[in-house]
C-alpha positions as YAML, in Angstrom:
chain: A
units: angstrom
residues:
- id: 1
  name: UNK
  ca: [0.00, 0.00, 0.00]
- id: 2
  name: UNK
  ca: [1.40, 3.39, -1.02]
- id: 3
  name: UNK
  ca: [2.47, 5.68, 1.82]
- id: 4
  name: UNK
  ca: [0.10, 8.39, 0.59]
- id: 5
  name: UNK
  ca: [-2.84, 5.99, 0.89]
- id: 6
  name: UNK
  ca: [-1.68, 4.87, 4.33]
- id: 7
  name: UNK
  ca: [-1.49, 8.47, 5.49]
- id: 8
  name: UNK
  ca: [-4.95, 9.25, 4.09]
- id: 9
  name: UNK
  ca: [-6.52, 6.21, 5.77]
- id: 10
  name: UNK
  ca: [-4.93, 7.01, 9.11]
- id: 11
  name: UNK
  ca: [-5.98, 10.67, 8.94]
- id: 12
  name: UNK
  ca: [-9.57, 9.81, 8.04]
- id: 13
  name: UNK
  ca: [-9.82, 7.18, 10.78]
- id: 14
  name: UNK
  ca: [-8.57, 9.67, 13.37]
- id: 15
  name: UNK
  ca: [-11.05, 12.28, 12.15]
- id: 16
  name: UNK
  ca: [-13.89, 9.78, 12.49]
- id: 17
  name: UNK
  ca: [-13.10, 9.34, 16.19]
- id: 18
  name: UNK
  ca: [-12.16, 12.95, 16.90]
- id: 19
  name: UNK
  ca: [-12.60, 14.11, 20.51]
- id: 20
  name: UNK
  ca: [-16.17, 15.01, 21.38]
- id: 21
  name: UNK
  ca: [-17.61, 13.49, 18.22]
- id: 22
  name: UNK
  ca: [-19.16, 10.23, 17.07]
- id: 23
  name: UNK
  ca: [-20.65, 8.62, 13.98]
- id: 24
  name: UNK
  ca: [-24.31, 8.83, 13.00]
- id: 25
  name: UNK
  ca: [-25.72, 5.59, 11.59]
- id: 26
  name: UNK
  ca: [-28.51, 6.35, 9.12]
- id: 27
  name: UNK
  ca: [-27.87, 3.22, 7.09]
- id: 28
  name: UNK
  ca: [-31.11, 1.35, 7.69]
- id: 29
  name: UNK
  ca: [-32.19, -0.60, 4.62]
- id: 30
  name: UNK
  ca: [-35.34, 0.57, 2.85]
- id: 31
  name: UNK
  ca: [-37.20, -2.34, 4.45]
- id: 32
  name: UNK
  ca: [-36.09, -1.47, 7.98]
- id: 33
  name: UNK
  ca: [-36.74, 2.22, 7.45]
- id: 34
  name: UNK
  ca: [-40.20, 1.44, 6.05]
- id: 35
  name: UNK
  ca: [-41.01, -0.69, 9.10]
- id: 36
  name: UNK
  ca: [-40.13, 2.18, 11.44]
- id: 37
  name: UNK
  ca: [-42.06, 4.66, 9.33]
- id: 38
  name: UNK
  ca: [-45.10, 2.35, 9.27]
- id: 39
  name: UNK
  ca: [-45.12, 2.19, 13.07]
- id: 40
  name: UNK
  ca: [-45.57, 5.97, 13.11]
- id: 41
  name: UNK
  ca: [-47.95, 6.22, 10.16]
- id: 42
  name: UNK
  ca: [-45.34, 7.80, 7.87]
- id: 43
  name: UNK
  ca: [-45.45, 6.93, 4.19]
- id: 44
  name: UNK
  ca: [-42.10, 5.41, 3.17]
- id: 45
  name: UNK
  ca: [-40.93, 6.56, -0.24]
- id: 46
  name: UNK
  ca: [-37.57, 7.42, -1.73]
- id: 47
  name: UNK
  ca: [-38.36, 11.09, -1.14]
- id: 48
  name: UNK
  ca: [-39.66, 10.73, 2.43]
- id: 49
  name: UNK
  ca: [-36.60, 8.71, 3.44]
- id: 50
  name: UNK
  ca: [-34.43, 11.39, 1.84]
- id: 51
  name: UNK
  ca: [-36.31, 14.17, 3.61]
- id: 52
  name: UNK
  ca: [-35.88, 12.49, 6.98]
- id: 53
  name: UNK
  ca: [-32.16, 11.83, 6.62]
- id: 54
  name: UNK
  ca: [-31.51, 15.26, 5.14]
- id: 55
  name: UNK
  ca: [-33.29, 16.82, 8.10]
- id: 56
  name: UNK
  ca: [-30.84, 15.13, 10.46]
- id: 57
  name: UNK
  ca: [-27.62, 16.00, 8.64]
- id: 58
  name: UNK
  ca: [-28.50, 19.67, 8.17]
- id: 59
  name: UNK
  ca: [-29.48, 20.20, 11.81]
- id: 60
  name: UNK
  ca: [-27.75, 23.45, 12.84]
- id: 61
  name: UNK
  ca: [-24.80, 22.81, 15.16]
- id: 62
  name: UNK
  ca: [-24.69, 19.06, 14.53]
- id: 63
  name: UNK
  ca: [-21.09, 19.07, 13.26]
- id: 64
  name: UNK
  ca: [-19.89, 19.78, 16.81]
- id: 65
  name: UNK
  ca: [-21.02, 16.29, 17.82]
- id: 66
  name: UNK
  ca: [-21.07, 14.18, 14.64]
- id: 67
  name: UNK
  ca: [-17.90, 13.37, 12.71]
- id: 68
  name: UNK
  ca: [-19.37, 11.13, 10.02]
- id: 69
  name: UNK
  ca: [-22.60, 9.64, 8.71]
- id: 70
  name: UNK
  ca: [-23.10, 6.09, 7.43]
- id: 71
  name: UNK
  ca: [-25.40, 6.07, 4.41]
- id: 72
  name: UNK
  ca: [-27.00, 3.37, 2.27]
- id: 73
  name: UNK
  ca: [-26.77, 3.04, -1.51]
- id: 74
  name: UNK
  ca: [-30.05, 4.90, -2.03]
- id: 75
  name: UNK
  ca: [-29.03, 7.86, 0.10]
- id: 76
  name: UNK
  ca: [-25.48, 8.34, -1.15]
- id: 77
  name: UNK
  ca: [-26.85, 8.78, -4.69]
- id: 78
  name: UNK
  ca: [-29.60, 11.22, -3.72]
- id: 79
  name: UNK
  ca: [-29.77, 14.97, -3.97]
- id: 80
  name: UNK
  ca: [-31.06, 17.27, -1.28]
- id: 81
  name: UNK
  ca: [-34.44, 18.93, -1.73]
- id: 82
  name: UNK
  ca: [-32.69, 21.98, -3.19]
- id: 83
  name: UNK
  ca: [-30.78, 19.86, -5.73]
- id: 84
  name: UNK
  ca: [-27.31, 19.54, -4.17]
- id: 85
  name: UNK
  ca: [-25.90, 15.98, -3.82]
- id: 86
  name: UNK
  ca: [-26.26, 14.80, -0.24]
- id: 87
  name: UNK
  ca: [-22.55, 13.93, -0.19]
- id: 88
  name: UNK
  ca: [-21.79, 17.60, -0.86]
- id: 89
  name: UNK
  ca: [-24.24, 18.64, 1.85]
- id: 90
  name: UNK
  ca: [-22.39, 16.43, 4.33]
- id: 91
  name: UNK
  ca: [-19.00, 17.80, 3.30]
- id: 92
  name: UNK
  ca: [-20.27, 21.36, 3.57]
- id: 93
  name: UNK
  ca: [-21.43, 20.58, 7.12]
- id: 94
  name: UNK
  ca: [-18.01, 19.09, 7.99]
- id: 95
  name: UNK
  ca: [-19.42, 15.55, 8.26]
- id: 96
  name: UNK
  ca: [-17.51, 12.72, 6.59]
- id: 97
  name: UNK
  ca: [-19.67, 10.66, 4.18]
- id: 98
  name: UNK
  ca: [-19.61, 6.88, 4.61]
- id: 99
  name: UNK
  ca: [-21.44, 3.94, 3.07]
- id: 100
  name: UNK
  ca: [-22.75, 0.56, 4.24]
- id: 101
  name: UNK
  ca: [-21.52, -2.03, 1.73]
- id: 102
  name: UNK
  ca: [-22.60, -5.44, 3.02]
- id: 103
  name: UNK
  ca: [-25.60, -7.25, 1.51]
- id: 104
  name: UNK
  ca: [-27.07, -8.28, 4.84]
- id: 105
  name: UNK
  ca: [-26.99, -11.32, 7.09]
- id: 106
  name: UNK
  ca: [-28.26, -14.50, 5.40]
- id: 107
  name: UNK
  ca: [-29.04, -17.91, 6.84]
- id: 108
  name: UNK
  ca: [-25.91, -20.00, 7.23]
- id: 109
  name: UNK
  ca: [-25.92, -23.48, 5.73]
- id: 110
  name: UNK
  ca: [-25.65, -26.21, 8.33]
- id: 111
  name: UNK
  ca: [-26.06, -23.78, 11.23]
- id: 112
  name: UNK
  ca: [-29.75, -23.36, 12.12]
- id: 113
  name: UNK
  ca: [-30.54, -19.95, 13.59]
- id: 114
  name: UNK
  ca: [-27.20, -18.45, 12.58]
- id: 115
  name: UNK
  ca: [-26.24, -16.10, 9.78]
- id: 116
  name: UNK
  ca: [-23.29, -15.07, 7.66]
- id: 117
  name: UNK
  ca: [-23.07, -11.63, 6.09]
- id: 118
  name: UNK
  ca: [-22.85, -11.59, 2.30]
- id: 119
  name: UNK
  ca: [-21.71, -9.00, -0.21]
- id: 120
  name: UNK
  ca: [-18.10, -9.81, -1.11]
- id: 121
  name: UNK
  ca: [-18.92, -10.66, -4.74]
- id: 122
  name: UNK
  ca: [-18.25, -7.58, -6.85]
- id: 123
  name: UNK
  ca: [-17.34, -5.55, -3.77]
- id: 124
  name: UNK
  ca: [-14.07, -4.17, -5.18]
- id: 125
  name: UNK
  ca: [-15.91, -2.52, -8.07]
- id: 126
  name: UNK
  ca: [-18.64, -1.11, -5.82]
- id: 127
  name: UNK
  ca: [-16.06, 0.32, -3.43]
- id: 128
  name: UNK
  ca: [-14.29, 2.19, -6.21]
- id: 129
  name: UNK
  ca: [-17.63, 3.55, -7.42]
- id: 130
  name: UNK
  ca: [-18.53, 4.77, -3.92]
- id: 131
  name: UNK
  ca: [-15.11, 6.36, -3.60]
- id: 132
  name: UNK
  ca: [-15.76, 8.26, -6.82]
- id: 133
  name: UNK
  ca: [-19.18, 9.38, -5.56]
- id: 134
  name: UNK
  ca: [-17.49, 10.82, -2.47]
- id: 135
  name: UNK
  ca: [-17.52, 8.21, 0.30]
- id: 136
  name: UNK
  ca: [-14.47, 8.21, 2.56]
- id: 137
  name: UNK
  ca: [-15.31, 5.28, 4.79]
- id: 138
  name: UNK
  ca: [-17.39, 2.10, 4.68]
- id: 139
  name: UNK
  ca: [-19.21, -0.26, 7.04]
- id: 140
  name: UNK
  ca: [-19.82, -4.02, 7.15]
- id: 141
  name: UNK
  ca: [-21.87, -5.67, 9.90]
- id: 142
  name: UNK
  ca: [-21.76, -9.25, 11.10]
- id: 143
  name: UNK
  ca: [-24.20, -10.53, 13.72]
- id: 144
  name: UNK
  ca: [-23.78, -13.24, 16.34]
- id: 145
  name: UNK
  ca: [-26.64, -14.69, 18.37]
- id: 146
  name: UNK
  ca: [-26.20, -16.12, 21.83]
- id: 147
  name: UNK
  ca: [-28.21, -19.25, 22.44]
- id: 148
  name: UNK
  ca: [-27.94, -22.97, 22.95]
- id: 149
  name: UNK
  ca: [-24.70, -23.93, 21.20]
- id: 150
  name: UNK
  ca: [-24.60, -20.49, 19.56]
- id: 151
  name: UNK
  ca: [-22.61, -18.91, 18.21]
- id: 152
  name: UNK
  ca: [-20.95, -21.92, 16.62]
- id: 153
  name: UNK
  ca: [-17.28, -21.86, 15.74]
- id: 154
  name: UNK
  ca: [-18.13, -22.02, 12.04]
- id: 155
  name: UNK
  ca: [-20.34, -18.93, 12.36]
- id: 156
  name: UNK
  ca: [-17.64, -16.98, 14.20]
- id: 157
  name: UNK
  ca: [-14.90, -17.94, 11.75]
- id: 158
  name: UNK
  ca: [-16.96, -17.38, 8.59]
- id: 159
  name: UNK
  ca: [-18.05, -13.90, 9.64]
- id: 160
  name: UNK
  ca: [-14.59, -12.94, 10.92]
- id: 161
  name: UNK
  ca: [-13.09, -13.98, 7.59]
- id: 162
  name: UNK
  ca: [-15.68, -11.97, 5.63]
- id: 163
  name: UNK
  ca: [-15.15, -8.89, 7.81]
- id: 164
  name: UNK
  ca: [-11.39, -9.04, 7.23]
- id: 165
  name: UNK
  ca: [-11.69, -9.56, 3.47]
- id: 166
  name: UNK
  ca: [-14.07, -6.61, 3.28]
- id: 167
  name: UNK
  ca: [-11.71, -4.43, 5.32]
- id: 168
  name: UNK
  ca: [-8.75, -5.27, 3.09]
- id: 169
  name: UNK
  ca: [-10.75, -4.46, -0.04]
- id: 170
  name: UNK
  ca: [-11.97, -1.18, 1.44]
- id: 171
  name: UNK
  ca: [-8.46, -0.05, 2.33]
- id: 172
  name: UNK
  ca: [-7.25, -1.04, -1.13]
- id: 173
  name: UNK
  ca: [-9.88, 1.36, -2.51]
- id: 174
  name: UNK
  ca: [-8.66, 4.15, -0.20]
- id: 175
  name: UNK
  ca: [-11.65, 3.87, 2.16]
- id: 176
  name: UNK
  ca: [-11.54, 3.43, 5.93]
- id: 177
  name: UNK
  ca: [-13.43, 0.30, 6.99]
- id: 178
  name: UNK
  ca: [-15.71, 0.30, 9.99]
- id: 179
  name: UNK
  ca: [-15.56, -3.31, 11.18]
- id: 180
  name: UNK
  ca: [-18.80, -4.14, 13.01]
- id: 181
  name: UNK
  ca: [-19.03, -7.51, 14.77]
- id: 182
  name: UNK
  ca: [-22.25, -7.32, 16.80]
- id: 183
  name: UNK
  ca: [-23.12, -9.82, 19.50]
- id: 184
  name: UNK
  ca: [-26.86, -9.31, 19.76]
- id: 185
  name: UNK
  ca: [-28.48, -8.47, 23.07]
- id: 186
  name: UNK
  ca: [-31.49, -10.69, 22.31]
- id: 187
  name: UNK
  ca: [-31.79, -13.57, 24.76]
- id: 188
  name: UNK
  ca: [-31.84, -14.42, 28.45]
- id: 189
  name: UNK
  ca: [-28.07, -14.80, 28.87]
- id: 190
  name: UNK
  ca: [-26.25, -12.92, 31.61]
- id: 191
  name: UNK
  ca: [-23.49, -10.37, 31.17]
- id: 192
  name: UNK
  ca: [-20.70, -12.89, 31.74]
- id: 193
  name: UNK
  ca: [-21.95, -15.02, 28.85]
- id: 194
  name: UNK
  ca: [-22.02, -11.91, 26.66]
- id: 195
  name: UNK
  ca: [-18.44, -11.17, 27.66]
- id: 196
  name: UNK
  ca: [-17.34, -14.72, 26.82]
- id: 197
  name: UNK
  ca: [-18.88, -14.60, 23.34]
- id: 198
  name: UNK
  ca: [-17.71, -11.05, 22.63]
- id: 199
  name: UNK
  ca: [-14.13, -12.00, 23.46]
- id: 200
  name: UNK
  ca: [-14.32, -15.07, 21.22]
- id: 201
  name: UNK
  ca: [-15.65, -12.97, 18.34]
- id: 202
  name: UNK
  ca: [-13.12, -10.15, 18.72]
- id: 203
  name: UNK
  ca: [-10.17, -12.53, 18.95]
- id: 204
  name: UNK
  ca: [-11.31, -14.20, 15.73]
- id: 205
  name: UNK
  ca: [-11.89, -10.90, 13.93]
- id: 206
  name: UNK
  ca: [-8.49, -9.44, 14.75]
- id: 207
  name: UNK
  ca: [-6.77, -12.70, 13.90]
- id: 208
  name: UNK
  ca: [-8.33, -12.53, 10.45]
- id: 209
  name: UNK
  ca: [-7.61, -8.80, 10.06]
- id: 210
  name: UNK
  ca: [-3.92, -9.49, 10.63]
- id: 211
  name: UNK
  ca: [-3.98, -12.49, 8.28]
- id: 212
  name: UNK
  ca: [-5.56, -10.39, 5.52]
- id: 213
  name: UNK
  ca: [-2.92, -7.67, 5.94]
- id: 214
  name: UNK
  ca: [-5.27, -4.92, 7.09]
- id: 215
  name: UNK
  ca: [-3.83, -1.64, 8.33]
- id: 216
  name: UNK
  ca: [-5.04, -1.48, 11.93]
- id: 217
  name: UNK
  ca: [-4.23, 2.24, 12.14]
- id: 218
  name: UNK
  ca: [-6.60, 2.84, 9.22]
- id: 219
  name: UNK
  ca: [-9.79, 1.24, 10.56]
- id: 220
  name: UNK
  ca: [-12.46, 1.82, 13.21]
- id: 221
  name: UNK
  ca: [-13.96, -0.98, 15.31]
- id: 222
  name: UNK
  ca: [-17.73, -0.88, 15.96]
- id: 223
  name: UNK
  ca: [-18.52, -3.55, 18.57]
- id: 224
  name: UNK
  ca: [-21.36, -4.17, 20.98]
- id: 225
  name: UNK
  ca: [-21.06, -3.25, 24.61]
- id: 226
  name: UNK
  ca: [-20.88, -6.19, 27.01]
- id: 227
  name: UNK
  ca: [-24.37, -6.20, 28.51]
- id: 228
  name: UNK
  ca: [-26.98, -8.58, 29.87]
- id: 229
  name: UNK
  ca: [-29.37, -10.22, 27.42]
- id: 230
  name: UNK
  ca: [-32.59, -8.24, 27.01]
- id: 231
  name: UNK
  ca: [-34.60, -11.06, 28.64]
- id: 232
  name: UNK
  ca: [-32.13, -11.74, 31.45]
- id: 233
  name: UNK
  ca: [-33.83, -11.43, 34.87]
- id: 234
  name: UNK
  ca: [-30.76, -9.64, 36.27]
- id: 235
  name: UNK
  ca: [-29.76, -6.58, 34.29]
- id: 236
  name: UNK
  ca: [-26.20, -5.34, 34.89]
- id: 237
  name: UNK
  ca: [-25.78, -1.68, 35.80]
- id: 238
  name: UNK
  ca: [-23.60, 0.87, 34.03]
- id: 239
  name: UNK
  ca: [-20.61, 0.29, 36.31]
- id: 240
  name: UNK
  ca: [-20.55, -3.46, 35.60]
- id: 241
  name: UNK
  ca: [-21.14, -2.93, 31.88]
- id: 242
  name: UNK
  ca: [-18.26, -0.46, 31.72]
- id: 243
  name: UNK
  ca: [-15.89, -2.66, 33.70]
- id: 244
  name: UNK
  ca: [-16.53, -5.84, 31.71]
- id: 245
  name: UNK
  ca: [-16.62, -4.08, 28.34]
- id: 246
  name: UNK
  ca: [-13.27, -2.42, 28.97]
- id: 247
  name: UNK
  ca: [-11.82, -5.67, 30.27]
- id: 248
  name: UNK
  ca: [-12.91, -7.32, 27.03]
- id: 249
  name: UNK
  ca: [-11.56, -4.73, 24.60]
- id: 250
  name: UNK
  ca: [-8.29, -4.49, 26.54]
- id: 251
  name: UNK
  ca: [-7.87, -8.23, 26.04]
- id: 252
  name: UNK
  ca: [-8.80, -8.24, 22.37]
- id: 253
  name: UNK
  ca: [-8.25, -4.89, 20.58]
- id: 254
  name: UNK
  ca: [-4.69, -3.86, 19.62]
- id: 255
  name: UNK
  ca: [-3.61, -0.38, 20.67]
- id: 256
  name: UNK
  ca: [-2.84, 0.41, 17.01]
- id: 257
  name: UNK
  ca: [-6.58, 0.77, 16.31]
- id: 258
  name: UNK
  ca: [-7.34, 4.50, 16.57]
- id: 259
  name: UNK
  ca: [-10.85, 4.23, 17.90]
- id: 260
  name: UNK
  ca: [-13.69, 2.05, 19.12]
- id: 261
  name: UNK
  ca: [-17.14, 3.38, 18.17]
- id: 262
  name: UNK
  ca: [-19.68, 1.40, 20.16]
- id: 263
  name: UNK
  ca: [-23.05, 0.54, 18.67]
- id: 264
  name: UNK
  ca: [-26.19, 1.03, 20.75]
- id: 265
  name: UNK
  ca: [-27.70, -2.32, 19.79]
- id: 266
  name: UNK
  ca: [-31.26, -1.59, 20.87]
- id: 267
  name: UNK
  ca: [-30.41, 0.33, 24.06]
- id: 268
  name: UNK
  ca: [-32.22, 3.56, 24.81]
- id: 269
  name: UNK
  ca: [-30.31, 6.77, 24.18]
- id: 270
  name: UNK
  ca: [-30.09, 7.42, 27.91]
- id: 271
  name: UNK
  ca: [-28.90, 3.90, 28.71]
- id: 272
  name: UNK
  ca: [-26.26, 3.89, 25.98]
- id: 273
  name: UNK
  ca: [-25.01, 7.29, 27.18]
- id: 274
  name: UNK
  ca: [-24.74, 6.13, 30.80]
- id: 275
  name: UNK
  ca: [-22.74, 3.06, 29.79]
- id: 276
  name: UNK
  ca: [-20.42, 4.92, 27.43]
- id: 277
  name: UNK
  ca: [-19.77, 7.69, 29.93]
- id: 278
  name: UNK
  ca: [-18.90, 5.15, 32.64]
- id: 279
  name: UNK
  ca: [-16.39, 3.50, 30.31]
- id: 280
  name: UNK
  ca: [-14.66, 6.73, 29.36]
- id: 281
  name: UNK
  ca: [-14.43, 7.69, 33.03]
- id: 282
  name: UNK
  ca: [-12.33, 4.57, 33.66]
- id: 283
  name: UNK
  ca: [-9.50, 5.77, 31.38]
- id: 284
  name: UNK
  ca: [-6.87, 6.51, 30.26]
- id: 285
  name: UNK
  ca: [-7.24, 4.10, 27.38]
- id: 286
  name: UNK
  ca: [-5.11, 3.34, 24.29]
- id: 287
  name: UNK
  ca: [-7.93, 4.13, 21.85]
- id: 288
  name: UNK
  ca: [-10.55, 6.82, 21.49]
- id: 289
  name: UNK
  ca: [-13.88, 5.54, 22.80]
- id: 290
  name: UNK
  ca: [-16.84, 6.97, 20.96]
- id: 291
  name: UNK
  ca: [-20.24, 6.09, 19.51]
- id: 292
  name: UNK
  ca: [-21.82, 5.01, 16.27]
- id: 293
  name: UNK
  ca: [-25.49, 5.03, 17.19]
- id: 294
  name: UNK
  ca: [-28.60, 4.68, 15.04]
- id: 295
  name: UNK
  ca: [-31.86, 4.53, 16.96]
- id: 296
  name: UNK
  ca: [-30.23, 5.83, 20.15]
- id: 297
  name: UNK
  ca: [-29.58, 9.13, 18.33]
- id: 298
  name: UNK
  ca: [-32.60, 9.25, 16.02]
- id: 299
  name: UNK
  ca: [-35.33, 8.86, 18.62]
- id: 300
  name: UNK
  ca: [-37.39, 10.83, 19.54]
- id: 301
  name: UNK
  ca: [-36.62, 13.02, 16.50]
- id: 302
  name: UNK
  ca: [-38.30, 10.54, 14.15]
- id: 303
  name: UNK
  ca: [-41.46, 10.47, 16.24]
- id: 304
  name: UNK
  ca: [-41.60, 14.27, 16.48]
- id: 305
  name: UNK
  ca: [-41.04, 14.72, 12.73]
- id: 306
  name: UNK
  ca: [-43.75, 12.24, 11.76]
- id: 307
  name: UNK
  ca: [-43.32, 13.03, 8.08]
- id: 308
  name: UNK
  ca: [-44.56, 16.62, 8.49]
- id: 309
  name: UNK
  ca: [-42.26, 19.43, 7.32]
- id: 310
  name: UNK
  ca: [-43.83, 21.74, 9.93]
- id: 311
  name: UNK
  ca: [-42.27, 19.59, 12.65]
- id: 312
  name: UNK
  ca: [-38.70, 19.83, 11.34]
- id: 313
  name: UNK
  ca: [-37.45, 22.51, 13.80]
- id: 314
  name: UNK
  ca: [-38.76, 20.59, 16.83]
- id: 315
  name: UNK
  ca: [-37.38, 17.30, 15.51]
- id: 316
  name: UNK
  ca: [-33.98, 18.86, 14.86]
- id: 317
  name: UNK
  ca: [-33.96, 20.31, 18.37]
- id: 318
  name: UNK
  ca: [-34.58, 16.84, 19.81]
- id: 319
  name: UNK
  ca: [-31.88, 15.35, 17.58]
- id: 320
  name: UNK
  ca: [-29.38, 18.02, 18.59]
- id: 321
  name: UNK
  ca: [-30.16, 17.32, 22.24]
- id: 322
  name: UNK
  ca: [-29.48, 13.59, 21.83]
- id: 323
  name: UNK
  ca: [-26.20, 14.19, 20.02]
- id: 324
  name: UNK
  ca: [-25.13, 16.72, 22.66]
- id: 325
  name: UNK
  ca: [-25.87, 14.24, 25.44]
- id: 326
  name: UNK
  ca: [-24.01, 11.49, 23.61]
- id: 327
  name: UNK
  ca: [-21.04, 13.77, 23.05]
- id: 328
  name: UNK
  ca: [-20.96, 14.42, 26.80]
- id: 329
  name: UNK
  ca: [-20.96, 10.68, 27.36]
- id: 330
  name: UNK
  ca: [-18.11, 10.29, 24.89]
- id: 331
  name: UNK
  ca: [-16.14, 12.72, 27.09]
- id: 332
  name: UNK
  ca: [-17.14, 11.01, 30.36]
- id: 333
  name: UNK
  ca: [-19.32, 13.93, 31.47]
- id: 334
  name: UNK
  ca: [-22.83, 12.51, 31.11]
- id: 335
  name: UNK
  ca: [-25.37, 11.99, 33.86]
- id: 336
  name: UNK
  ca: [-29.13, 11.39, 33.53]
- id: 337
  name: UNK
  ca: [-29.83, 14.64, 35.37]
- id: 338
  name: UNK
  ca: [-28.39, 16.55, 32.42]
- id: 339
  name: UNK
  ca: [-31.21, 15.27, 30.22]
- id: 340
  name: UNK
  ca: [-33.73, 17.44, 32.03]
- id: 341
  name: UNK
  ca: [-31.48, 20.46, 32.45]
- id: 342
  name: UNK
  ca: [-30.38, 20.50, 28.81]
- id: 343
  name: UNK
  ca: [-33.84, 19.83, 27.42]
...
C-alpha cells in the first residue's frame, strides 16, 4: 500500500473518532426504514426517506457532535431537496460521508438460527464507485446470536473472515473500513456469557484482520457493549457494563486501532449514554472511545417529525439534544440529570 494511501486512511480514521464526536448511523435498509415509518404512520418513499435523513444531517450545530454519517446506496446517490448531492451537503457541514456495503446477514448453511453476512462478490468494483461518488469510509456488519450452542465456531470464523476480506478491499480502494461484529443483546443470557462470546468474536476478527494484511491504524472498530441479554432477569448496571466491556476490549483490541465506536444495539439513548460515559471515566485508554449510534440518536426526532415538514425545527432540536448528550458521554461527562437540564 502506497504511503500516501496509508497516510490518508490514518488521517480519516482519526477524524472519524475525533474528541467530542461520534458517527451517525442512518444506514437502515429501505425495508427497515419502512417498518419504522409504518409504526408511526409515515409513508415510506424514496423522497420521504431522503427528507428524513436530510433533516438530520443539516441540523444546525450538529457538526460539533457528529464526525461522520453512514449512508445506504439509495441515500449516497440522492440529492437534497434543493438539488445539491447529499454527499456535498455532508462535506459542507463538515461531516464525513460513509457507506454501508454489506448485503445483509443470510441464513448459514448447516447452522440453524445463525447467519453469515454476504456481499463480497463484486465488492471491489462497488467500493471504487462509492469512492468516486465521495464516500471516505465504509461499514460491514456481522451478527452473532447467543443461544444454545450459539454462536458456533463455524459462524464466528466465517463472519470474521468476511469482515477481514471486506476491510482489506476497502483499504485497497482508499476507504476506511468500519468493522462491526455485533453480539446481539437478544436472549436471556447474563453479562458474563455476553463477555465470553464477545471476546471469542473479537479474537477471531483481529486474527483474520492481521492475516488479511489490514492496516489497523486505518480502521475503526464498531462492537457491541458487554451487557446482559434483554430477557435476562438480572440486568447489569452501568458500572458493571463499563468494567466488563473495557476488560474485554483491553484483552482483544490492539492499541494500534485509533478508535472504538460502540453501537447502541437496541439500548435507549439514555442507557447507551450512561454506559459509554462510565467507560470513558475509567481511562486513560489506548484508543478513542466513541459512539456510532442509530436509533439511540434518532429517537425521539423521528417520532416528532412524523413526516410533516412543519415539525422539522422541533425534531432537529430533539436530535441536537441527543447528540449533545451522547457527546458528553463520549467525554465522560454525562449523567441522567443533564437530560432534564439541557432539554
